[in-house]
C-alpha positions in Angstrom: -9.6 11.5 -10.0 -7.3 14.4 -9.3 -4.6 12.4 -7.4 -1.4 11.6 -9.3 1.6 9.5 -8.7 4.1 11.4 -6.5 1.5 13.5 -4.6 1.7 13.7 -0.8 -1.4 12.4 0.9 -2.7 12.6 4.5 -5.0 9.8 5.5 -8.3 11.0 7.0 -9.9 7.8 8.2 -9.1 4.3 9.3 -6.3 2.7 11.2 -3.6 4.9 9.6 -5.6 8.2 10.2 -3.3 11.2 10.4 -0.3 9.5 8.7 1.3 11.1 5.6 2.8 9.4 2.6 3.7 9.6 -1.1 1.4 8.1 -3.7 3.3 5.1 -5.3 0.5 3.9 -7.7 -3.0 5.0 -8.8 -5.6 2.4 -9.7 -8.1 4.5 -11.6 -10.6 1.8 -12.6 -10.9 0.7 -8.9 -10.8 4.2 -7.4 -7.9 3.2 -5.1 -4.3 4.4 -4.4 -1.2 2.8 -3.0 0.7 5.0 -0.6 4.2 4.2 0.6 4.2 3.1 4.3 0.4 3.2 4.7 -1.9 0.2 5.0 1.1 -2.2 5.3 0.3 -5.9 5.0 2.5 -9.0 5.5 2.6 -12.0 3.3 4.3 -15.3 4.1 6.4 -16.7 1.3 7.1 -20.4 1.3 10.6 -21.8 0.9 11.2 -22.6 -2.8 13.8 -25.3 -2.2 15.1 -27.4 0.6 17.7 -25.5 2.6 16.2 -22.1 1.6 14.2 -20.4 4.3 10.8 -18.9 3.8 10.3 -15.2 4.5 7.8 -12.5 5.4 7.2 -9.9 2.8 5.7 -6.5 3.7 3.8 -4.5 1.1 1.5 -1.5 0.9 -2.1 -2.5 0.1 -4.3 0.0 -1.8 -6.8 2.2 0.0 -10.0 3.7 -1.3 -9.7 7.2 -2.7 -12.6 9.7 -2.8 -13.3 11.1 -6.2 
C-alpha cells in the first residue's frame, strides 16, 4: 500500500465522492484507511451515572483503500 499517514486523499466513490481529507490512520492488514471528516458515523454513549447526560460521539470510520 502506497498511502501513508498525513497524505491528502480525494474520495472517488461512495457517499463522500469528491471530498478531500487527510489520512489519520492506515489499517494495512485490512486494506483500509481512516480519513479526517470522511465517512462520519455517530455513536450514542449511555450516561455513566445518574445526573450525567448521555451524548452523541461522531467519529470517522475506515474506508476501503485500493492497493
